[in-house]
N, C-alpha and C positions, 0 to 999 in steps of 0.2 A: 056777353060783353066781357065778363071776368076771364073767361077762357082766351078771348082775343088778346087781351093785355098779357095774360100769362104766356101765350104762345109767342108774343112779341119779345118777352123777356127771355125766353128760352132760346130764341133764334139769333140773338146778337151778342157780340162780345165788346166791340169798341164803342158803339153808341147804344146805350141801354135805356129802355123804358122801365121804370120802376114804379111801384105803387106800395101803399102800406102793407099789402099782403104779399109783395114779391120783390125784395130788395136785391140789388146787384151793384157792384163797383165796376165801372168800365176799364178795360185795359186800353191804354193809349195807342192810337195809330201813330206810326213814325214816318214822317214826311221829310225828304231832303230836297231843297230847291237848289238849282244851279243856274248859271247864266244861260246855259243852252236848254234848260227845262224849268223855266220860272213859274209854271202853273201846275197845280196838282189838284186832284179831287178824289174824295173818298165817299162812297155811298154804300149803305146797307139797308136793311129793312126799316130802319128807324129814322134816319136823317141822311142829308147830303151836305158834305162839307167841301168848300172850295177855298184855295189859297193861291195867292199870286205875289211874287216878289218883284219889285221894281228896283233893279240894281243901280240905276242912275241916281235915285233918291234915298236908297236903303229903306224903302217903305214896304212893309208887309200888309197886304189887304186879305181879309178873310170874309167868308159868308157861310151861314149855316141855315138850312131850311128843313123842316120836318117832312117826311114823306106823306103821301095821302093816307097810307095805312095808319101812321101815327097820328095824323090830324083827325082821323075818324074816331079816335077814342078820347080826344080832348073835349071836355064839356065847358063851353064858355071861353073865356080869355085865359091867357097864361102870363106869368112874369118870368123874365129871363135875366140871368147875370152871367157875364163872361169875365174871366180874369186871365192874365198871361203870367205864369210863373217866370220870374227873371226880369220882369218890368215893374218896379215898385210903383204902387198907386194906380196901375192900369185897371179900369173896370168899365164894362159896357153894360148898362142896366136899362131894362125896359119893363114897365108895369102895364098890365091890362092890354096886352097885344093879342091879335087873333092868331089862331094856330097856323095860318099860312104865312105869317110874317117872315121876312127874310132878315134874319140877324146878320149884321155886317159892321165892319170897322176897319181901320187901318192905323198902323203905328210904325215908327222908325225902329229898326232893330240892328244889332251888330251881326256882321257876318261871322260864321264859324262858331257861333254860340247856340246851344240848344235851348229852346223855350217850351213851355208847357201851356197850351190853351185849354182852359177848363170852362165849360159852359153848363149851366143847369137852368131848365125851365120847369116851373111848378105849375100845376093845373089840377082840375078836378076830373075824375073819371066816374061815369055813371055805370055801376055794375048791377048784377042781380040782387045784391044786398043793399043797394043805395049808393049815394055819393061817397067816393073815396079819394084821398089825396093821391096825386101821381106826379111824376116828374120824368124828364129826359135829361140825362147827363151825357156830355161828350168830353172826350179826352184826346187831344191831338198834340203830339210832340213834334216840333219841327226845327229845322236848321237851314240857313242859307249859306251855301258854300261860295 
């Protein structure tokens, strides 16, 4: 199991699984939304991110779900927190949720301004040496033009 978590860590750059024995900082995905392309998605071995801009209401909606591979290393429930840099006070928090939970929220944003969505889910990972702390961090920078 420890090798599976280590292999996941080595295989991703934007969405990163980390544990006490294998830390990494994700590089953000950069997504640009336009009126002709208001929906974007990004997926790798760790998680799938989707975002959609409603230009009529200036509302940005996002969702994040762990892949089956990532969910397979989560032992029990997890706690997740998402913030958006550039929106003071925005926080989406969930405690004791199952690994297959769809994180999601929406917020009004300003067009032409870059934002940074940062999400972290903490959980336990069962390894050959016992229970270890683990987490998934996501980083998505986005702008609506």
